[in-house]
N, CA and C atoms as a LAMMPS dump frame, in Angstrom:
ITEM: TIMESTEP
0
ITEM: NUMBER OF ATOMS
609
ITEM: BOX BOUNDS ff ff ff
-5.0000000000000000e+02 5.0000000000000000e+02
-5.0000000000000000e+02 5.0000000000000000e+02
-5.0000000000000000e+02 5.0000000000000000e+02
ITEM: ATOMS id mol type element x y z
1 1 1 N -24.776 1.337 9.111
2 1 2 C -23.793 2.043 9.973
3 1 3 C -23.788 3.538 9.665
4 2 1 N -23.702 4.315 10.671
5 2 2 C -23.726 5.75 10.517
6 2 3 C -22.441 6.266 9.848
7 3 1 N -22.556 7.409 9.127
8 3 2 C -21.347 7.951 8.424
9 3 3 C -20.172 8.174 9.391
10 4 1 N -20.458 8.664 10.558
11 4 2 C -19.334 8.912 11.536
12 4 3 C -18.653 7.592 11.886
13 5 1 N -19.405 6.557 12.097
14 5 2 C -18.812 5.247 12.439
15 5 3 C -17.998 4.687 11.295
16 6 1 N -18.519 4.808 10.105
17 6 2 C -17.787 4.379 8.892
18 6 3 C -16.472 5.13 8.766
19 7 1 N -16.499 6.433 9.035
20 7 2 C -15.314 7.229 8.92
21 7 3 C -14.266 6.797 9.922
22 8 1 N -14.655 6.492 11.142
23 8 2 C -13.772 6.027 12.174
24 8 3 C -13.137 4.657 11.798
25 9 1 N -14.016 3.791 11.282
26 9 2 C -13.549 2.47 10.824
27 9 3 C -12.45 2.628 9.707
28 10 1 N -12.719 3.509 8.771
29 10 2 C -11.765 3.797 7.704
30 10 3 C -10.474 4.378 8.228
31 11 1 N -10.59 5.317 9.152
32 11 2 C -9.365 5.973 9.701
33 11 3 C -8.502 4.991 10.531
34 12 1 N -9.172 4.191 11.369
35 12 2 C -8.442 3.203 12.174
36 12 3 C -7.811 2.136 11.259
37 13 1 N -8.528 1.694 10.257
38 13 2 C -8.004 0.704 9.362
39 13 3 C -6.775 1.245 8.605
40 14 1 N -6.819 2.484 8.223
41 14 2 C -5.668 3.156 7.547
42 14 3 C -4.46 3.095 8.471
43 15 1 N -4.688 3.364 9.777
44 15 2 C -3.532 3.374 10.69
45 15 3 C -2.936 1.978 10.848
46 16 1 N -3.828 0.978 10.899
47 16 2 C -3.387 -0.42 10.998
48 16 3 C -2.472 -0.742 9.771
49 17 1 N -2.94 -0.341 8.583
50 17 2 C -2.218 -0.558 7.368
51 17 3 C -0.828 0.086 7.444
52 18 1 N -0.778 1.308 7.885
53 18 2 C 0.5 2.04 8.018
54 18 3 C 1.478 1.287 8.866
55 19 1 N 1.08 0.958 10.072
56 19 2 C 1.992 0.319 11.043
57 19 3 C 2.391 -1.123 10.598
58 20 1 N 1.423 -1.837 10.058
59 20 2 C 1.73 -3.195 9.568
60 20 3 C 2.685 -3.156 8.409
61 21 1 N 2.482 -2.198 7.478
62 21 2 C 3.323 -2.053 6.312
63 21 3 C 4.716 -1.594 6.669
64 22 1 N 4.846 -0.713 7.59
65 22 2 C 6.139 -0.237 8.062
66 22 3 C 6.93 -1.361 8.622
67 23 1 N 6.31 -2.199 9.532
68 23 2 C 7.045 -3.309 10.061
69 23 3 C 7.46 -4.319 8.999
70 24 1 N 6.52 -4.669 8.137
71 24 2 C 6.784 -5.672 7.104
72 24 3 C 7.814 -5.258 6.109
73 25 1 N 7.736 -3.954 5.732
74 25 2 C 8.71 -3.444 4.73
75 25 3 C 10.089 -3.153 5.303
76 26 1 N 10.089 -2.24 6.309
77 26 2 C 11.362 -1.725 6.76
78 26 3 C 12.092 -2.581 7.811
79 27 1 N 11.375 -3.523 8.41
80 27 2 C 12.043 -4.421 9.325
81 27 3 C 12.288 -5.819 8.724
82 28 1 N 11.254 -6.304 8.032
83 28 2 C 11.39 -7.665 7.516
84 28 3 C 11.991 -7.724 6.098
85 29 1 N 11.398 -7.065 5.134
86 29 2 C 11.907 -7.09 3.756
87 29 3 C 13.325 -6.556 3.675
88 30 1 N 13.59 -5.426 4.334
89 30 2 C 14.954 -4.802 4.295
90 30 3 C 15.968 -5.746 4.94
91 31 1 N 15.58 -6.467 6.027
92 31 2 C 16.495 -7.373 6.667
93 31 3 C 16.789 -8.558 5.755
94 32 1 N 15.763 -9.061 5.074
95 32 2 C 15.977 -10.164 4.16
96 32 3 C 16.956 -9.732 3.034
97 33 1 N 16.723 -8.592 2.495
98 33 2 C 17.593 -8.111 1.401
99 33 3 C 19.024 -7.897 1.837
100 34 1 N 19.218 -7.394 3.06
101 34 2 C 20.561 -7.113 3.604
102 34 3 C 21.31 -8.393 3.873
103 35 1 N 20.628 -9.445 4.393
104 35 2 C 21.329 -10.69 4.732
105 35 3 C 20.318 -11.815 4.674
106 36 1 N 20.051 -12.387 3.48
107 36 2 C 18.943 -13.303 3.273
108 36 3 C 19.022 -14.562 4.168
109 37 1 N 20.142 -15.276 4.153
110 37 2 C 20.219 -16.539 4.875
111 37 3 C 20.188 -16.339 6.384
112 38 1 N 20.919 -15.395 6.893
113 38 2 C 20.909 -15.125 8.349
114 38 3 C 19.549 -14.711 8.814
115 39 1 N 18.921 -13.866 8.084
116 39 2 C 17.563 -13.401 8.532
117 39 3 C 16.588 -14.556 8.575
118 40 1 N 16.661 -15.436 7.561
119 40 2 C 15.729 -16.568 7.469
120 40 3 C 16.018 -17.58 8.557
121 41 1 N 17.313 -17.776 8.888
122 41 2 C 17.663 -18.815 9.868
123 41 3 C 17.59 -18.279 11.281
124 42 1 N 18.084 -17.098 11.544
125 42 2 C 18.11 -16.544 12.926
126 42 3 C 16.776 -15.865 13.282
127 43 1 N 16.188 -15.136 12.33
128 43 2 C 14.995 -14.423 12.615
129 43 3 C 13.783 -14.946 11.787
130 44 1 N 13.683 -16.254 11.79
131 44 2 C 12.613 -16.942 11.037
132 44 3 C 11.214 -16.456 11.496
133 45 1 N 11.077 -16.312 12.77
134 45 2 C 9.759 -15.926 13.372
135 45 3 C 9.368 -14.56 12.933
136 46 1 N 10.404 -13.632 12.85
137 46 2 C 10.151 -12.269 12.402
138 46 3 C 9.674 -12.267 10.945
139 47 1 N 10.28 -13.111 10.13
140 47 2 C 9.863 -13.225 8.698
141 47 3 C 8.431 -13.68 8.606
142 48 1 N 8.038 -14.667 9.448
143 48 2 C 6.671 -15.184 9.436
144 48 3 C 5.712 -14.072 9.932
145 49 1 N 6.11 -13.324 10.855
146 49 2 C 5.266 -12.194 11.337
147 49 3 C 5.117 -11.123 10.29
148 50 1 N 6.233 -10.954 9.488
149 50 2 C 6.189 -10.027 8.383
150 50 3 C 5.134 -10.43 7.34
151 51 1 N 5.1 -11.718 7.041
152 51 2 C 4.099 -12.261 6.081
153 51 3 C 2.692 -11.998 6.606
154 52 1 N 2.527 -12.253 7.922
155 52 2 C 1.192 -11.988 8.543
156 52 3 C 0.862 -10.568 8.504
157 53 1 N 1.856 -9.682 8.683
158 53 2 C 1.606 -8.207 8.654
159 53 3 C 1.129 -7.783 7.271
160 54 1 N 1.728 -8.405 6.197
161 54 2 C 1.328 -8.056 4.843
162 54 3 C -0.181 -8.54 4.612
163 55 1 N -0.461 -9.71 5.194
164 55 2 C -1.843 -10.193 5.078
165 55 3 C -2.804 -9.266 5.779
166 56 1 N -2.377 -8.723 6.901
167 56 2 C -3.212 -7.774 7.638
168 56 3 C -3.47 -6.538 6.795
169 57 1 N -2.463 -6.04 6.075
170 57 2 C -2.639 -4.867 5.236
171 57 3 C -3.675 -5.14 4.119
172 58 1 N -3.694 -6.357 3.591
173 58 2 C -4.671 -6.685 2.588
174 58 3 C -6.061 -6.7 3.164
175 59 1 N -6.21 -7.292 4.325
176 59 2 C -7.536 -7.349 4.985
177 59 3 C -8.07 -5.922 5.223
178 60 1 N -7.266 -5.106 5.774
179 60 2 C -7.724 -3.753 6.13
180 60 3 C -7.802 -2.831 4.917
181 61 1 N -7.101 -3.208 3.853
182 61 2 C -7.249 -2.45 2.569
183 61 3 C -8.696 -2.682 2.108
184 62 1 N -9.19 -3.885 2.182
185 62 2 C -10.525 -4.23 1.775
186 62 3 C -11.538 -3.47 2.698
187 63 1 N -11.226 -3.42 3.984
188 63 2 C -12.139 -2.66 4.884
189 63 3 C -12.222 -1.226 4.601
190 64 1 N -11.059 -0.612 4.28
191 64 2 C -11.05 0.806 3.897
192 64 3 C -11.829 1.01 2.598
193 65 1 N -11.624 0.108 1.634
194 65 2 C -12.352 0.253 0.356
195 65 3 C -13.855 0.208 0.622
196 66 1 N -14.283 -0.724 1.428
197 66 2 C -15.723 -0.84 1.751
198 66 3 C -16.235 0.385 2.479
199 67 1 N -15.538 0.833 3.493
200 67 2 C -15.976 2.009 4.298
201 67 3 C -16.072 3.247 3.466
202 68 1 N -15.05 3.529 2.594
203 68 2 C -15.097 4.667 1.752
204 68 3 C -16.16 4.614 0.742
205 69 1 N -16.402 3.397 0.19
206 69 2 C -17.475 3.216 -0.792
207 69 3 C -18.843 3.566 -0.2
208 70 1 N -19.089 3.011 1.012
209 70 2 C -20.443 3.288 1.642
210 70 3 C -20.543 4.77 1.993
211 71 1 N -19.451 5.421 2.437
212 71 2 C -19.441 6.793 2.83
213 71 3 C -19.77 7.701 1.617
214 72 1 N -19.251 7.347 0.46
215 72 2 C -19.347 8.245 -0.706
216 72 3 C -20.047 7.566 -1.878
217 73 1 N -20.931 6.608 -1.635
218 73 2 C -21.561 5.838 -2.7
219 73 3 C -22.431 6.72 -3.612
220 74 1 N -22.795 7.878 -3.164
221 74 2 C -23.604 8.78 -4.023
222 74 3 C -22.772 9.367 -5.125
223 75 1 N -21.465 9.373 -4.966
224 75 2 C -20.574 9.944 -5.98
225 75 3 C -20.464 8.935 -7.126
226 76 1 N -20.533 9.34 -8.368
227 76 2 C -20.495 8.472 -9.521
228 76 3 C -19.138 7.754 -9.641
229 77 1 N -18.041 8.327 -9.051
230 77 2 C -16.725 7.707 -9.164
231 77 3 C -16.436 6.73 -8.063
232 78 1 N -17.282 6.648 -7.061
233 78 2 C -17.018 5.862 -5.88
234 78 3 C -16.85 4.361 -6.165
235 79 1 N -17.768 3.833 -7.019
236 79 2 C -17.63 2.439 -7.367
237 79 3 C -16.375 2.103 -8.096
238 80 1 N -16.027 2.931 -9.027
239 80 2 C -14.786 2.749 -9.821
240 80 3 C -13.523 2.855 -8.931
241 81 1 N -13.514 3.786 -8.055
242 81 2 C -12.422 3.987 -7.138
243 81 3 C -12.261 2.735 -6.226
244 82 1 N -13.377 2.208 -5.77
245 82 2 C -13.363 1.003 -4.932
246 82 3 C -12.804 -0.209 -5.685
247 83 1 N -13.214 -0.385 -6.924
248 83 2 C -12.76 -1.535 -7.725
249 83 3 C -11.217 -1.449 -7.878
250 84 1 N -10.649 -0.254 -8.184
251 84 2 C -9.232 -0.144 -8.315
252 84 3 C -8.476 -0.479 -7.043
253 85 1 N -9.054 -0.041 -5.874
254 85 2 C -8.395 -0.423 -4.581
255 85 3 C -8.51 -1.901 -4.344
256 86 1 N -9.607 -2.506 -4.701
257 86 2 C -9.783 -3.964 -4.532
258 86 3 C -8.839 -4.722 -5.471
259 87 1 N -8.604 -4.195 -6.638
260 87 2 C -7.588 -4.81 -7.52
261 87 3 C -6.212 -4.802 -6.883
262 88 1 N -5.866 -3.642 -6.296
263 88 2 C -4.611 -3.556 -5.566
264 88 3 C -4.501 -4.597 -4.471
265 89 1 N -5.575 -4.701 -3.659
266 89 2 C -5.548 -5.636 -2.584
267 89 3 C -5.426 -7.115 -3.093
268 90 1 N -6.108 -7.462 -4.166
269 90 2 C -6.051 -8.805 -4.711
270 90 3 C -4.668 -9.111 -5.246
271 91 1 N -4.053 -8.145 -5.942
272 91 2 C -2.71 -8.394 -6.47
273 91 3 C -1.698 -8.484 -5.349
274 92 1 N -1.878 -7.696 -4.3
275 92 2 C -1.033 -7.768 -3.124
276 92 3 C -1.128 -9.168 -2.491
277 93 1 N -2.386 -9.708 -2.431
278 93 2 C -2.576 -11.046 -1.863
279 93 3 C -1.798 -12.09 -2.661
280 94 1 N -1.755 -11.973 -3.96
281 94 2 C -1.016 -12.893 -4.794
282 94 3 C 0.456 -12.726 -4.59
283 95 1 N 0.949 -11.482 -4.443
284 95 2 C 2.372 -11.211 -4.236
285 95 3 C 2.922 -11.901 -2.965
286 96 1 N 2.055 -11.958 -1.935
287 96 2 C 2.555 -12.534 -0.636
288 96 3 C 2.941 -13.976 -0.759
289 97 1 N 2.378 -14.682 -1.753
290 97 2 C 2.746 -16.102 -1.958
291 97 3 C 4.276 -16.249 -2.185
292 98 1 N 4.895 -15.267 -2.839
293 98 2 C 6.32 -15.326 -3.074
294 98 3 C 7.096 -15.308 -1.731
295 99 1 N 6.58 -14.545 -0.787
296 99 2 C 7.233 -14.544 0.541
297 99 3 C 7.042 -15.801 1.313
298 100 1 N 5.964 -16.494 1.067
299 100 2 C 5.763 -17.835 1.709
300 100 3 C 6.801 -18.799 1.195
301 101 1 N 7.076 -18.719 -0.144
302 101 2 C 8.064 -19.603 -0.733
303 101 3 C 9.427 -19.348 -0.139
304 102 1 N 9.689 -18.097 0.272
305 102 2 C 10.986 -17.761 0.896
306 102 3 C 11.244 -18.656 2.134
307 103 1 N 10.215 -19.002 2.828
308 103 2 C 10.39 -19.795 4.053
309 103 3 C 10.997 -21.144 3.806
310 104 1 N 10.849 -21.661 2.567
311 104 2 C 11.441 -22.98 2.204
312 104 3 C 12.641 -22.845 1.335
313 105 1 N 13.07 -21.652 1.06
314 105 2 C 14.267 -21.454 0.179
315 105 3 C 15.506 -21.761 0.983
316 106 1 N 16.545 -22.232 0.231
317 106 2 C 17.787 -22.66 0.918
318 106 3 C 19.025 -21.842 0.548
319 107 1 N 18.91 -21.046 -0.484
320 107 2 C 20.07 -20.251 -0.949
321 107 3 C 19.705 -18.777 -0.919
322 108 1 N 20.732 -17.914 -0.775
323 108 2 C 20.471 -16.504 -0.746
324 108 3 C 19.908 -16.053 -2.109
325 109 1 N 20.445 -16.628 -3.183
326 109 2 C 20.014 -16.24 -4.5
327 109 3 C 18.491 -16.558 -4.714
328 110 1 N 18.072 -17.69 -4.203
329 110 2 C 16.646 -18.117 -4.327
330 110 3 C 15.756 -17.158 -3.466
331 111 1 N 16.242 -16.857 -2.296
332 111 2 C 15.485 -15.986 -1.422
333 111 3 C 15.257 -14.639 -2.048
334 112 1 N 16.359 -14.036 -2.553
335 112 2 C 16.287 -12.698 -3.17
336 112 3 C 15.455 -12.727 -4.45
337 113 1 N 15.475 -13.836 -5.153
338 113 2 C 14.637 -13.958 -6.35
339 113 3 C 13.154 -13.881 -5.985
340 114 1 N 12.772 -14.568 -4.901
341 114 2 C 11.377 -14.583 -4.486
342 114 3 C 10.939 -13.179 -3.959
343 115 1 N 11.883 -12.481 -3.326
344 115 2 C 11.598 -11.134 -2.864
345 115 3 C 11.437 -10.232 -4.059
346 116 1 N 12.226 -10.437 -5.128
347 116 2 C 12.064 -9.641 -6.385
348 116 3 C 10.705 -9.886 -6.972
349 117 1 N 10.289 -11.156 -7.018
350 117 2 C 8.934 -11.453 -7.546
351 117 3 C 7.864 -10.775 -6.703
352 118 1 N 7.964 -10.785 -5.423
353 118 2 C 7.025 -10.141 -4.553
354 118 3 C 6.957 -8.657 -4.868
355 119 1 N 8.107 -8.013 -4.97
356 119 2 C 8.174 -6.546 -5.267
357 119 3 C 7.607 -6.188 -6.602
358 120 1 N 7.887 -7.006 -7.601
359 120 2 C 7.383 -6.712 -8.981
360 120 3 C 5.814 -6.829 -9.006
361 121 1 N 5.321 -7.897 -8.447
362 121 2 C 3.831 -8.054 -8.393
363 121 3 C 3.216 -6.914 -7.626
364 122 1 N 3.792 -6.569 -6.467
365 122 2 C 3.29 -5.499 -5.665
366 122 3 C 3.328 -4.15 -6.448
367 123 1 N 4.418 -3.982 -7.164
368 123 2 C 4.574 -2.774 -7.949
369 123 3 C 3.437 -2.571 -8.95
370 124 1 N 3.044 -3.696 -9.597
371 124 2 C 1.951 -3.689 -10.527
372 124 3 C 0.666 -3.282 -9.758
373 125 1 N 0.481 -3.814 -8.588
374 125 2 C -0.703 -3.476 -7.755
375 125 3 C -0.708 -2.021 -7.396
376 126 1 N 0.437 -1.446 -7.156
377 126 2 C 0.483 -0.031 -6.786
378 126 3 C 0.133 0.907 -7.932
379 127 1 N 0.205 0.43 -9.163
380 127 2 C -0.231 1.193 -10.316
381 127 3 C -1.745 1.447 -10.209
382 128 1 N -2.454 0.383 -9.909
383 128 2 C -3.937 0.473 -9.748
384 128 3 C -4.278 1.25 -8.484
385 129 1 N -3.478 1.097 -7.438
386 129 2 C -3.709 1.87 -6.225
387 129 3 C -3.569 3.371 -6.476
388 130 1 N -2.641 3.715 -7.381
389 130 2 C -2.454 5.13 -7.743
390 130 3 C -3.727 5.697 -8.412
391 131 1 N -4.319 4.854 -9.299
392 131 2 C -5.609 5.277 -9.935
393 131 3 C -6.688 5.503 -8.838
394 132 1 N -6.712 4.594 -7.867
395 132 2 C -7.674 4.745 -6.788
396 132 3 C -7.485 6.074 -6.026
397 133 1 N -6.196 6.434 -5.758
398 133 2 C -5.97 7.665 -5.01
399 133 3 C -6.389 8.896 -5.832
400 134 1 N -6.127 8.85 -7.136
401 134 2 C -6.522 9.961 -7.967
402 134 3 C -8.074 10.113 -7.934
403 135 1 N -8.773 9.034 -8.09
404 135 2 C -10.249 9.062 -8.057
405 135 3 C -10.734 9.473 -6.672
406 136 1 N -10.064 9.012 -5.603
407 136 2 C -10.48 9.348 -4.278
408 136 3 C -10.33 10.851 -4.01
409 137 1 N -9.227 11.404 -4.528
410 137 2 C -9.074 12.867 -4.44
411 137 3 C -10.223 13.651 -5.089
412 138 1 N -10.666 13.113 -6.231
413 138 2 C -11.794 13.76 -6.935
414 138 3 C -13.112 13.579 -6.169
415 139 1 N -13.242 12.472 -5.473
416 139 2 C -14.439 12.166 -4.716
417 139 3 C -14.564 13.029 -3.489
418 140 1 N -13.446 13.097 -2.739
419 140 2 C -13.458 13.794 -1.445
420 140 3 C -13.602 15.309 -1.628
421 141 1 N -12.831 15.911 -2.519
422 141 2 C -12.886 17.328 -2.764
423 141 3 C -12.362 18.202 -1.652
424 142 1 N -12.561 17.801 -0.409
425 142 2 C -12.091 18.538 0.755
426 142 3 C -11.69 17.549 1.86
427 143 1 N -10.753 17.93 2.744
428 143 2 C -9.931 19.158 2.732
429 143 3 C -9.106 19.202 1.48
430 144 1 N -9.013 20.372 0.91
431 144 2 C -8.4 20.592 -0.39
432 144 3 C -6.944 20.15 -0.442
433 145 1 N -6.228 20.524 0.612
434 145 2 C -4.784 20.183 0.67
435 145 3 C -4.548 18.665 0.664
436 146 1 N -5.409 17.965 1.4
437 146 2 C -5.251 16.494 1.5
438 146 3 C -5.576 15.9 0.147
439 147 1 N -6.64 16.34 -0.513
440 147 2 C -7.003 15.769 -1.832
441 147 3 C -5.924 16.025 -2.84
442 148 1 N -5.319 17.162 -2.804
443 148 2 C -4.218 17.515 -3.739
444 148 3 C -3.038 16.472 -3.582
445 149 1 N -2.708 16.265 -2.326
446 149 2 C -1.596 15.314 -2.035
447 149 3 C -1.95 13.887 -2.469
448 150 1 N -3.213 13.524 -2.278
449 150 2 C -3.659 12.205 -2.631
450 150 3 C -3.553 12.009 -4.182
451 151 1 N -3.96 13.022 -4.936
452 151 2 C -3.889 13.003 -6.375
453 151 3 C -2.429 12.958 -6.895
454 152 1 N -1.569 13.764 -6.243
455 152 2 C -0.168 13.779 -6.589
456 152 3 C 0.461 12.428 -6.276
457 153 1 N 0.092 11.852 -5.133
458 153 2 C 0.639 10.521 -4.729
459 153 3 C 0.184 9.452 -5.719
460 154 1 N -1.075 9.54 -6.128
461 154 2 C -1.585 8.574 -7.114
462 154 3 C -0.822 8.636 -8.409
463 155 1 N -0.565 9.881 -8.91
464 155 2 C 0.176 10.056 -10.167
465 155 3 C 1.594 9.489 -10.033
466 156 1 N 2.215 9.77 -8.873
467 156 2 C 3.575 9.307 -8.634
468 156 3 C 3.716 7.777 -8.552
469 157 1 N 2.666 7.106 -7.943
470 157 2 C 2.66 5.683 -7.955
471 157 3 C 2.655 5.124 -9.377
472 158 1 N 1.791 5.668 -10.183
473 158 2 C 1.714 5.294 -11.6
474 158 3 C 2.994 5.516 -12.329
475 159 1 N 3.546 6.719 -12.139
476 159 2 C 4.792 7.094 -12.819
477 159 3 C 5.953 6.171 -12.398
478 160 1 N 6.04 5.856 -11.11
479 160 2 C 7.063 4.965 -10.602
480 160 3 C 6.957 3.56 -11.214
481 161 1 N 5.772 3.038 -11.291
482 161 2 C 5.61 1.717 -11.851
483 161 3 C 6.031 1.697 -13.331
484 162 1 N 5.562 2.683 -14.103
485 162 2 C 5.929 2.752 -15.496
486 162 3 C 7.441 2.947 -15.647
487 163 1 N 8.015 3.762 -14.77
488 163 2 C 9.485 3.956 -14.875
489 163 3 C 10.266 2.706 -14.593
490 164 1 N 9.767 1.854 -13.675
491 164 2 C 10.453 0.573 -13.408
492 164 3 C 10.601 -0.248 -14.638
493 165 1 N 9.545 -0.276 -15.44
494 165 2 C 9.528 -1.141 -16.599
495 165 3 C 10.056 -0.451 -17.895
496 166 1 N 10.007 0.883 -17.856
497 166 2 C 10.409 1.617 -19.108
498 166 3 C 11.926 2.06 -19.121
499 167 1 N 12.476 2.251 -17.928
500 167 2 C 13.849 2.745 -17.874
501 167 3 C 14.819 1.61 -17.557
502 168 1 N 15.756 1.359 -18.423
503 168 2 C 16.735 0.29 -18.203
504 168 3 C 17.698 0.633 -17.064
505 169 1 N 17.83 1.947 -16.816
506 169 2 C 18.733 2.434 -15.736
507 169 3 C 17.951 2.989 -14.555
508 170 1 N 16.789 2.385 -14.27
509 170 2 C 15.917 2.891 -13.189
510 170 3 C 16.694 3 -11.814
511 171 1 N 17.555 1.989 -11.579
512 171 2 C 18.272 1.924 -10.319
513 171 3 C 19.038 3.223 -10.043
514 172 1 N 19.477 3.919 -11.032
515 172 2 C 20.211 5.099 -10.888
516 172 3 C 19.345 6.23 -10.3
517 173 1 N 18.07 6.135 -10.574
518 173 2 C 17.161 7.193 -10.13
519 173 3 C 16.209 6.671 -9.06
520 174 1 N 16.382 5.506 -8.539
521 174 2 C 15.427 4.89 -7.605
522 174 3 C 15.154 5.735 -6.417
523 175 1 N 16.189 6.41 -5.815
524 175 2 C 16.038 7.208 -4.664
525 175 3 C 15.156 8.409 -4.953
526 176 1 N 15.309 8.969 -6.114
527 176 2 C 14.495 10.109 -6.523
528 176 3 C 13.021 9.723 -6.674
529 177 1 N 12.786 8.579 -7.335
530 177 2 C 11.413 8.09 -7.473
531 177 3 C 10.793 7.783 -6.143
532 178 1 N 11.601 7.188 -5.239
533 178 2 C 11.159 6.813 -3.877
534 178 3 C 10.65 8.077 -3.158
535 179 1 N 11.427 9.123 -3.25
536 179 2 C 11.013 10.373 -2.577
537 179 3 C 9.766 10.975 -3.22
538 180 1 N 9.695 10.941 -4.522
539 180 2 C 8.524 11.501 -5.233
540 180 3 C 7.229 10.686 -4.925
541 181 1 N 7.345 9.461 -4.597
542 181 2 C 6.205 8.636 -4.161
543 181 3 C 5.94 8.772 -2.714
544 182 1 N 6.986 8.677 -1.853
545 182 2 C 6.789 8.609 -0.448
546 182 3 C 6.254 9.894 0.211
547 183 1 N 6.791 11.032 -0.234
548 183 2 C 6.42 12.301 0.397
549 183 3 C 4.952 12.636 0.277
550 184 1 N 4.381 12.65 -0.939
551 184 2 C 2.962 12.971 -1.034
552 184 3 C 2.103 11.838 -0.491
553 185 1 N 2.56 10.595 -0.629
554 185 2 C 1.798 9.479 -0.153
555 185 3 C 1.662 9.438 1.36
556 186 1 N 2.774 9.611 2.03
557 186 2 C 2.754 9.582 3.5
558 186 3 C 1.937 10.771 4.047
559 187 1 N 2.215 11.954 3.487
560 187 2 C 1.482 13.109 3.976
561 187 3 C -0.011 13.024 3.696
562 188 1 N -0.328 12.698 2.425
563 188 2 C -1.762 12.639 2.036
564 188 3 C -2.522 11.561 2.721
565 189 1 N -1.976 10.335 2.755
566 189 2 C -2.758 9.246 3.35
567 189 3 C -2.775 9.278 4.865
568 190 1 N -1.706 9.71 5.468
569 190 2 C -1.715 9.864 6.972
570 190 3 C -2.636 10.974 7.362
571 191 1 N -2.593 12.092 6.656
572 191 2 C -3.51 13.235 6.958
573 191 3 C -4.924 12.8 6.766
574 192 1 N -5.192 12 5.718
575 192 2 C -6.546 11.517 5.439
576 192 3 C -7.069 10.63 6.574
577 193 1 N -6.172 9.729 7.068
578 193 2 C -6.604 8.882 8.228
579 193 3 C -6.925 9.653 9.445
580 194 1 N -6.101 10.7 9.716
581 194 2 C -6.387 11.563 10.882
582 194 3 C -7.689 12.307 10.685
583 195 1 N -7.877 12.853 9.485
584 195 2 C -9.093 13.633 9.195
585 195 3 C -10.306 12.73 9.315
586 196 1 N -10.213 11.459 8.824
587 196 2 C -11.381 10.558 8.968
588 196 3 C -11.658 10.307 10.424
589 197 1 N -10.647 10.181 11.254
590 197 2 C -10.879 9.917 12.674
591 197 3 C -11.457 11.09 13.405
592 198 1 N -11.049 12.328 12.993
593 198 2 C -11.425 13.523 13.75
594 198 3 C -12.666 14.163 13.223
595 199 1 N -12.784 14.275 11.887
596 199 2 C -13.862 15.066 11.318
597 199 3 C -14.755 14.329 10.33
598 200 1 N -14.262 13.243 9.785
599 200 2 C -14.998 12.566 8.719
600 200 3 C -16.377 12.075 9.147
601 201 1 N -17.333 12.182 8.28
602 201 2 C -18.666 11.72 8.51
603 201 3 C -19.56 12.573 9.418
604 202 1 N -19.008 13.728 9.797
605 202 2 C -19.793 14.638 10.711
606 202 3 C -20.816 15.434 9.943
607 203 1 N -20.502 15.723 8.678
608 203 2 C -21.422 16.504 7.867
609 203 3 C -22.154 15.673 6.925
């Protein structure tokens, strides 16, 4: 496959991941946390679609990892970067099992417990995803602004995961950590997906 085609595949896959993750996180997971039993009973189909959306993110995460690896396989860091992204995808796949268990849960406490398990496992996966972003920023080199944001986002993912486990009062600072992760991540990864679609693979 030509570099330009690989770049388009990576860019489109990134967009699929964005929209699927937004739906699954901000519509499904947040609804479950806000009202576990009602969401599961009244919006059961939405919860099932949320699980499918998370599965889609895993599939396209692997596609992005493959496309970026082939695009930049001449870089010595490319293989290592790909492995860390694949680790993230694998751990995410395991985390989704907790959401499947939610479908058969009968109490709000049990539902929220499974959601907590999902979030903790996913959080561990994001630590490795952060390493991938740092390496990816080193591999790409340009556009410089995008690579800087990717590296910052990668560092923030790792810091956030460590803070979850290291700080007993993490909840008091959760909104701060969320902003520190979300801002560079959304800007860097969204900008990267657009760059891959518009300019990637042309040179």
